C-alpha positions as a Python dict, from the first residue, in 0.01 Angstrom:
ca = {
    (1, 'M'): (0, 0, 0),
    (2, 'H'): (-43, -391, 33),
    (3, 'S'): (-266, -567, -254),
    (4, 'M'): (-542, -755, -176),
    (5, 'I'): (-739, -1094, -306),
    (6, 'N'): (-1079, -1179, -357),
    (7, 'W'): (-1282, -1478, -389),
    (8, 'H'): (-1642, -1563, -302),
    (9, 'E'): (-1699, -1881, -70),
    (10, 'A'): (-2024, -2011, 82),
    (11, 'G'): (-2235, -1732, -44),
    (12, 'K'): (-2047, -1454, 39),
    (13, 'D'): (-1733, -1254, -57),
    (14, 'N'): (-1456, -1259, 93),
    (15, 'T'): (-1080, -1021, 117),
    (16, 'A'): (-732, -1126, 226),
    (17, 'L'): (-383, -964, 226),
    (18, 'W'): (-216, -1087, -61),
    (19, 'R'): (135, -1234, -18),
    (20, 'S'): (402, -1226, -269),
    (21, 'E'): (760, -1179, -209),
    (22, 'S'): (825, -1199, -611),
    (23, 'G'): (570, -911, -685),
    (24, 'A'): (303, -1102, -890),
    (25, 'K'): (-35, -947, -893),
    (26, 'P'): (-345, -1148, -692),
    (27, 'P'): (-494, -1345, -913),
    (28, 'K'): (-847, -1248, -1054),
    (29, 'R'): (-1026, -1560, -1056),
    (30, 'V'): (-1005, -1756, -749),
    (31, 'I'): (-1222, -2090, -660),
    (32, 'V'): (-1204, -2279, -338),
    (33, 'A'): (-1073, -2590, -366),
    (34, 'D'): (-999, -2919, -197),
    (35, 'D'): (-913, -3293, -146),
    (36, 'T'): (-1177, -3377, -400),
    (37, 'M'): (-982, -3190, -688),
    (38, 'K'): (-860, -3387, -951),
    (39, 'A'): (-490, -3334, -1104),
    (40, 'D'): (-609, -3300, -1454),
    (41, 'V'): (-900, -3051, -1381),
    (42, 'A'): (-625, -2843, -1154),
    (43, 'Y'): (-414, -2856, -1409),
    (44, 'K'): (-648, -2692, -1662),
    (45, 'L'): (-746, -2411, -1468),
    (46, 'A'): (-446, -2325, -1337),
    (47, 'C'): (-352, -2287, -1756),
    (48, 'E'): (-642, -2083, -1794),
    (49, 'G'): (-514, -1814, -1504),
    (50, 'T'): (-805, -1958, -1223),
    (51, 'A'): (-604, -1985, -879),
    (52, 'L'): (-747, -2251, -637),
    (53, 'L'): (-758, -2151, -259),
    (54, 'W'): (-728, -2436, -89),
    (55, 'R'): (-927, -2584, 216),
    (56, 'G'): (-838, -2963, 199),
    (57, 'D'): (-537, -3167, 382),
    (58, 'F'): (-206, -2935, 316),
    (59, 'Q'): (-30, -3262, 251),
    (60, 'N'): (-279, -3330, -35),
    (61, 'A'): (-207, -2974, -160),
    (62, 'K'): (151, -3037, -145),
    (63, 'Q'): (91, -3350, -379),
    (64, 'L'): (-143, -3179, -631),
    (65, 'L'): (139, -2912, -683),
    (66, 'Q'): (378, -3217, -735),
    (67, 'A'): (89, -3344, -970),
    (68, 'L'): (52, -2986, -1153),
    (69, 'S'): (456, -2966, -1226),
    (70, 'R'): (495, -3346, -1371),
    (71, 'R'): (217, -3198, -1575),
    (72, 'T'): (393, -2843, -1698),
    (73, 'D'): (715, -3020, -1777),
    (74, 'R'): (577, -3297, -2012),
    (75, 'K'): (409, -2992, -2193),
    (76, 'S'): (756, -2827, -2208),
    (77, 'R'): (980, -3148, -2310),
    (78, 'K'): (663, -3195, -2607),
    (79, 'T'): (712, -2777, -2712),
    (80, 'S'): (1109, -2826, -2705),
    (81, 'K'): (1075, -3121, -2944),
    (82, 'S'): (813, -2974, -3151),
    (83, 'Q'): (1068, -2678, -3206),
    (84, 'K'): (1372, -2842, -3284),
    (85, 'S'): (1152, -3097, -3516),
    (86, 'G'): (1030, -2800, -3671),
    (87, 'N'): (1346, -2604, -3736),
    (88, 'N'): (1532, -2890, -3820),
    (89, 'S'): (1273, -2907, -4123),
    (90, 'V'): (1301, -2617, -4247),
    (91, 'S'): (1656, -2541, -4261),
    (92, 'G'): (1776, -2895, -4268),
    (93, 'N'): (2063, -2889, -4022),
    (94, 'A'): (1997, -3096, -3751),
    (95, 'G'): (2200, -2889, -3503),
    (96, 'K'): (2030, -2521, -3574),
    (97, 'T'): (1846, -2462, -3246),
    (98, 'S'): (2220, -2488, -3100),
    (99, 'D'): (2289, -2232, -3314),
    (100, 'M'): (2077, -1975, -3174),
    (101, 'P'): (2156, -1964, -2797),
    (102, 'G'): (1998, -1674, -2780),
    (103, 'E'): (1674, -1725, -2889),
    (104, 'A'): (1720, -2070, -2717),
    (105, 'F'): (1777, -1898, -2395),
    (106, 'H'): (1420, -1667, -2433),
    (107, 'L'): (1206, -1932, -2489),
    (108, 'H'): (1350, -2093, -2169),
    (109, 'R'): (1298, -1791, -1971),
    (110, 'Q'): (930, -1813, -2160),
    (111, 'A'): (861, -2130, -2051),
    (112, 'Q'): (987, -2104, -1681),
    (113, 'S'): (754, -1780, -1692),
    (114, 'Q'): (502, -1975, -1769),
    (115, 'R'): (578, -2276, -1530),
    (116, 'A'): (557, -2074, -1256),
    (117, 'R'): (290, -1863, -1337),
    (118, 'T'): (95, -2214, -1355),
    (119, 'L'): (197, -2370, -1020),
    (120, 'A'): (175, -2053, -846),
    (121, 'M'): (-208, -2098, -892),
    (122, 'I'): (-253, -2287, -576),
    (123, 'L'): (-336, -2049, -313),
    (124, 'I'): (-300, -2155, 104),
    (125, 'P'): (-473, -1949, 399),
    (126, 'L'): (-223, -1794, 630),
    (127, 'D'): (-419, -1674, 969),
    (128, 'S'): (-267, -1369, 1115),
    (129, 'D'): (-1, -1524, 1352),
    (130, 'Y'): (138, -1705, 1015),
    (131, 'S'): (-40, -2107, 1127),
    (132, 'I'): (-149, -2220, 832),
    (133, 'P'): (-573, -2340, 889),
    (134, 'L'): (-583, -2676, 729),
    (135, 'R'): (-508, -3042, 854),
    (136, 'R'): (-163, -3205, 873),
    (137, 'A'): (-18, -2778, 784),
    (138, 'P'): (346, -2767, 926),
    (139, 'Q'): (422, -2464, 1170),
    (140, 'I'): (604, -2214, 982),
    (141, 'Q'): (573, -1913, 1170),
    (142, 'P'): (1010, -1884, 1234),
    (143, 'A'): (1017, -1860, 862),
    (144, 'C'): (732, -1649, 786),
    (145, 'F'): (874, -1383, 1090),
    (146, 'A'): (1191, -1372, 877),
    (147, 'V'): (1049, -1273, 524),
    (148, 'Y'): (704, -1093, 658),
    (149, 'G'): (797, -918, 998),
    (150, 'A'): (537, -913, 1270),
    (151, 'K'): (210, -1090, 1280),
    (152, 'S'): (-45, -888, 1061),
    (153, 'Q'): (-365, -1001, 922),
    (154, 'P'): (-519, -1319, 772),
    (155, 'S'): (-363, -1391, 408),
    (156, 'V'): (-327, -1578, 98),
    (157, 'V'): (-12, -1666, -8),
    (158, 'S'): (105, -1906, -336),
    (159, 'L'): (191, -2265, -179),
    (160, 'R'): (478, -2257, -432),
    (161, 'E'): (625, -1927, -286),
    (162, 'L'): (529, -2002, 50),
    (163, 'L'): (747, -2353, 30),
    (164, 'G'): (1033, -2193, -108),
    (165, 'L'): (1001, -1955, 182),
    (166, 'V'): (1031, -2217, 414),
    (167, 'G'): (1314, -2422, 221),
    (168, 'A'): (1500, -2070, 254),
    (169, 'H'): (1459, -2045, 597),
    (170, 'E'): (1646, -2384, 634),
    (171, 'W'): (1941, -2280, 406),
    (172, 'R'): (1918, -1939, 674),
    (173, 'K'): (1968, -2186, 954),
    (174, 'K'): (2198, -2429, 798),
    (175, 'G'): (2406, -2224, 609),
    (176, 'V'): (2657, -2262, 311),
    (177, 'A'): (2978, -2421, 378),
    (178, 'I'): (3268, -2198, 275),
    (179, 'P'): (3601, -2348, 249),
    (180, 'E'): (3801, -2010, 208),
    (181, 'L'): (3671, -1864, 579),
    (182, 'D'): (3684, -2218, 750),
    (183, 'D'): (3319, -2169, 836),
    (184, 'R'): (2942, -2075, 720),
    (185, 'I'): (2723, -1833, 538),
    (186, 'H'): (2380, -1782, 605),
    (187, 'P'): (2153, -1663, 309),
    (188, 'H'): (1864, -1503, 366),
    (189, 'F'): (1550, -1535, 179),
    (190, 'G'): (1579, -1332, -128),
    (191, 'V'): (1915, -1283, -133),
    (192, 'F'): (2191, -1486, -391),
    (193, 'S'): (2340, -1740, -204),
    (194, 'P'): (2675, -1837, -264),
    (195, 'V'): (2628, -2223, -328),
    (196, 'R'): (2880, -2131, -639),
    (197, 'G'): (3201, -2146, -477),
    (198, 'E'): (3398, -2099, -756),
    (199, 'Y'): (3402, -1702, -760),
    (200, 'V'): (3469, -1697, -408),
    (201, 'Q'): (3791, -1901, -495),
    (202, 'L'): (3890, -1638, -683),
    (203, 'V'): (3891, -1363, -450),
    (204, 'Q'): (4062, -1633, -222),
    (205, 'E'): (4389, -1663, -446),
    (206, 'A'): (4422, -1364, -625),
    (207, 'T'): (4687, -1124, -519),
    (208, 'L'): (4609, -831, -318),
    (209, 'P'): (4727, -476, -431),
    (210, 'S'): (4708, -350, -42),
    (211, 'T'): (4586, -458, 336),
    (212, 'E'): (4462, -115, 355),
    (213, 'L'): (4110, -66, 251),
    (214, 'A'): (3919, -198, -29),
    (215, 'F'): (3539, -163, -118),
    (216, 'D'): (3284, -468, -181),
    (217, 'I'): (3038, -310, -448),
    (218, 'G'): (2692, -549, -380),
    (219, 'T'): (2779, -747, -91),
    (220, 'G'): (2476, -983, -41),
    (221, 'T'): (2554, -1201, 185),
    (222, 'G'): (2871, -1054, 289),
    (223, 'V'): (3093, -1369, 183),
    (224, 'L'): (3378, -1177, -31),
    (225, 'A'): (3423, -892, 202),
    (226, 'A'): (3463, -1185, 515),
    (227, 'V'): (3692, -1377, 267),
    (228, 'L'): (3907, -1013, 241),
    (229, 'A'): (3913, -992, 625),
    (230, 'R'): (4030, -1322, 656),
    (231, 'R'): (4329, -1255, 412),
    (232, 'G'): (4446, -964, 631),
    (233, 'V'): (4281, -633, 469),
    (234, 'K'): (4235, -396, 758),
    (235, 'H'): (3940, -201, 637),
    (236, 'I'): (3647, -264, 403),
    (237, 'V'): (3327, -89, 333),
    (238, 'A'): (3065, -343, 194),
    (239, 'T'): (2744, -189, -16),
    (240, 'D'): (2418, -297, -120),
    (241, 'Q'): (2092, -136, -198),
    (242, 'D'): (1842, -447, -96),
    (243, 'Q'): (1758, -391, 301),
    (244, 'R'): (1753, -792, 286),
    (245, 'A'): (2129, -817, 166),
    (246, 'L'): (2243, -562, 417),
    (247, 'S'): (2073, -748, 694),
    (248, 'C'): (2227, -1049, 597),
    (249, 'A'): (2536, -948, 539),
    (250, 'K'): (2545, -710, 900),
    (251, 'E'): (2407, -1057, 1043),
    (252, 'N'): (2682, -1285, 870),
    (253, 'I'): (3008, -1059, 976),
    (254, 'M'): (2878, -1019, 1310),
    (255, 'R'): (2905, -1417, 1317),
    (256, 'L'): (3217, -1437, 1177),
    (257, 'G'): (3352, -1194, 1469),
    (258, 'L'): (3493, -953, 1171),
    (259, 'S'): (3269, -637, 1254),
    (260, 'D'): (3570, -438, 1336),
    (261, 'Q'): (3706, -460, 985),
    (262, 'I'): (3377, -444, 796),
    (263, 'D'): (3139, -160, 757),
    (264, 'I'): (2782, -246, 593),
    (265, 'V'): (2647, 69, 416),
    (266, 'P'): (2308, 96, 237),
    (267, 'A'): (2503, 288, -143),
    (268, 'D'): (2418, 213, -494),
    (269, 'L'): (2739, 125, -570),
    (270, 'F'): (2973, 293, -476),
    (271, 'P'): (3039, 480, -90),
    (272, 'P'): (3243, 749, -53),
    (273, 'G'): (3609, 741, -105),
    (274, 'K'): (3814, 589, -253),
    (275, 'A'): (3995, 233, -206),
    (276, 'T'): (4257, 47, -359),
    (277, 'L'): (4119, -228, -341),
    (278, 'I'): (3758, -244, -510),
    (279, 'V'): (3572, -567, -588),
    (280, 'C'): (3198, -612, -741),
    (281, 'N'): (3058, -948, -879),
    (282, 'P'): (2752, -841, -1054),
    (283, 'P'): (2448, -985, -1154),
    (284, 'W'): (2615, -1223, -1497),
    (285, 'I'): (2330, -1252, -1735),
    (286, 'P'): (2209, -884, -1914),
    (287, 'A'): (1830, -952, -1931),
    (288, 'R'): (1496, -864, -1759),
    (289, 'P'): (1423, -1020, -1399),
    (290, 'S'): (1087, -1127, -1410),
    (291, 'S'): (1060, -1099, -1036),
    (292, 'A'): (1232, -882, -778),
    (293, 'I'): (1422, -1198, -640),
    (294, 'E'): (1549, -1219, -962),
    (295, 'H'): (1748, -905, -975),
    (296, 'A'): (2087, -1064, -808),
    (297, 'I'): (2086, -1340, -1165),
    (298, 'Y'): (1950, -1040, -1392),
    (299, 'D'): (2121, -714, -1456),
    (300, 'P'): (1881, -531, -1773),
    (301, 'D'): (2140, -404, -2004),
    (302, 'S'): (2436, -483, -1812),
    (303, 'Q'): (2346, -178, -1609),
    (304, 'M'): (2532, -261, -1283),
    (305, 'L'): (2817, -369, -1514),
    (306, 'R'): (2824, -21, -1641),
    (307, 'G'): (2786, 153, -1322),
    (308, 'F'): (3070, -69, -1175),
    (309, 'L'): (3344, 32, -1467),
    (310, 'S'): (3218, 373, -1563),
    (311, 'G'): (3275, 440, -1198),
    (312, 'L'): (3552, 291, -1097),
    (313, 'P'): (3866, 452, -1194),
    (314, 'E'): (3724, 796, -989),
    (315, 'H'): (3706, 601, -662),
    (316, 'L'): (4017, 398, -728),
    (317, 'E'): (4363, 513, -538),
    (318, 'P'): (4684, 551, -753),
    (319, 'G'): (4806, 195, -783),
    (320, 'G'): (4470, 52, -687),
    (321, 'E'): (4265, -246, -835),
    (322, 'G'): (3913, -309, -929),
    (323, 'W'): (3835, -685, -926),
    (324, 'L'): (3526, -767, -1152),
    (325, 'I'): (3382, -1117, -1106),
    (326, 'L'): (3215, -1209, -1369),
    (327, 'S'): (3075, -1541, -1567),
    (328, 'D'): (3125, -1579, -1914),
    (329, 'I'): (2731, -1758, -1913),
    (330, 'A'): (2585, -1417, -2113),
    (331, 'E'): (2872, -1494, -2409),
    (332, 'H'): (2780, -1886, -2460),
    (333, 'L'): (2371, -1744, -2431),
    (334, 'G'): (2472, -1498, -2716),
    (335, 'L'): (2331, -1180, -2474),
    (336, 'R'): (2661, -980, -2478),
    (337, 'T'): (3029, -1069, -2686),
    (338, 'R'): (3369, -1069, -2492),
    (339, 'E'): (3384, -784, -2742),
    (340, 'A'): (3110, -576, -2616),
    (341, 'L'): (3289, -662, -2256),
    (342, 'L'): (3622, -557, -2381),
    (343, 'A'): (3521, -231, -2487),
    (344, 'L'): (3312, -119, -2190),
    (345, 'I'): (3635, -156, -2009),
    (346, 'D'): (3861, 57, -2251),
    (347, 'T'): (3561, 302, -2272),
    (348, 'S'): (3540, 331, -1901),
    (349, 'G'): (3944, 413, -1886),
    (350, 'L'): (4059, 100, -1761),
    (351, 'Q'): (4330, -171, -1868),
    (352, 'V'): (4342, -551, -1799),
    (353, 'I'): (4628, -613, -1589),
    (354, 'E'): (4546, -1008, -1563),
    (355, 'R'): (4254, -1250, -1595),
    (356, 'M'): (4208, -1533, -1369),
    (357, 'D'): (3995, -1799, -1493),
    (358, 'I'): (3813, -2075, -1326),
    (359, 'R'): (3564, -2383, -1472),
    (360, 'P'): (3202, -2432, -1250),
    (361, 'A'): (3145, -2745, -1072),
    (362, 'H'): (2762, -2744, -987),
    (363, 'A'): (2559, -2994, -1101),
    (364, 'K'): (2377, -2797, -1406),
    (365, 'A'): (2702, -2779, -1580),
    (366, 'G'): (2696, -3142, -1638),
    (367, 'D'): (2322, -3205, -1651),
    (368, 'T'): (2274, -3272, -2065),
    (369, 'T'): (1876, -3258, -2004),
    (370, 'D'): (1896, -2865, -1899),
    (371, 'P'): (1757, -2669, -2224),
    (372, 'L'): (2099, -2463, -2147),
    (373, 'H'): (2335, -2730, -2139),
    (374, 'S'): (2578, -2653, -2427),
    (375, 'A'): (2644, -2262, -2256),
    (376, 'R'): (2686, -2377, -1896),
    (377, 'A'): (2892, -2643, -2000),
    (378, 'A'): (3156, -2410, -2218),
    (379, 'E'): (3103, -2153, -1868),
    (380, 'V'): (3402, -1978, -1721),
    (381, 'T'): (3448, -1756, -1465),
    (382, 'S'): (3658, -1515, -1438),
    (383, 'L'): (3842, -1262, -1183),
    (384, 'W'): (3936, -929, -1441),
    (385, 'R'): (4199, -772, -1212),
    (386, 'L'): (4163, -380, -1361),
    (387, 'A'): (4370, -61, -1289),
    (388, 'V'): (4354, 264, -1477),
    (389, 'Q'): (4484, 273, -1851),
    (390, 'G'): (4859, 407, -1747),
    (391, 'V'): (4898, 387, -1407),
    (392, 'A'): (4906, 36, -1373),
}
């Protein structure tokens, strides 16, 4: 059942469908705002949990959102400096904050969550055909149809989410260049985009144990299944439990002309049967996602990682291999140790044949202003070649 949002305007109570792909609940306090709203006033209201339903110029709403973002970031920087100063004065150690990476990560997540809540307080109305009834509003119907589906009823959505939806649609049209495919992968909204290509490179370079049958667990966009197919694997079964990911993968595989080699099937981890090669790139950070969209990044208590490792032996053909693709970012953040990972592998009845490492080249790895810079700078992504104990 869809949530509804309520507000008072022009002397009467109003109700509309509330849209939130992040799973956020509709704000309880909503006031009508327009171009006369000052940024400082809007920021104060947003911090207090009051949402602003915009009735002014659309481009002015975007500018107001940018103003709120600057104020939020300034407050975050001041808080960070205050925390560092407090830690240093208590311990007498100028580097104390970096000695507690787990705490730094959780503080960062809290700040990001608060930032998201504040910036989500500017709301935009949508007509039933997804047009925006505001001055200088863009035409966004194709992006809305791709995410929300067929025409519905008048609704309200966070401007920040709406801009993210439009941006994701542009990525879907443009695609992400994948050198290993000499082609592009087109991610859908809410499906993890393969913009970090180092893990794709590892799958391209690892020695194949066989070219007969492979499983790609949690396929997402289908990029790894496509790489395996282009490397000559005759049949790949790619699984996912997210409907958007399944649709995305099917579309990409069809566009690449690989439908005869790759089957996309819904499954919670493994499909029926066994394979000589089973590949999995689970979420890398063992933390609770704050929204539905974050499930591709955060894996609470390493549930998918544990499920893959524990189920791997019974789904491998004799002499087969499981390829676990995992960053060690969680280790640098103090969220999981290398010893804990090795223990999971061992207790699952698996042994490590080889580990292939590569350093990421994404922009954040060199961003010294990032609160998690020390962890990102040390990060290594690995492909762990695993086999059943005593078989390899």
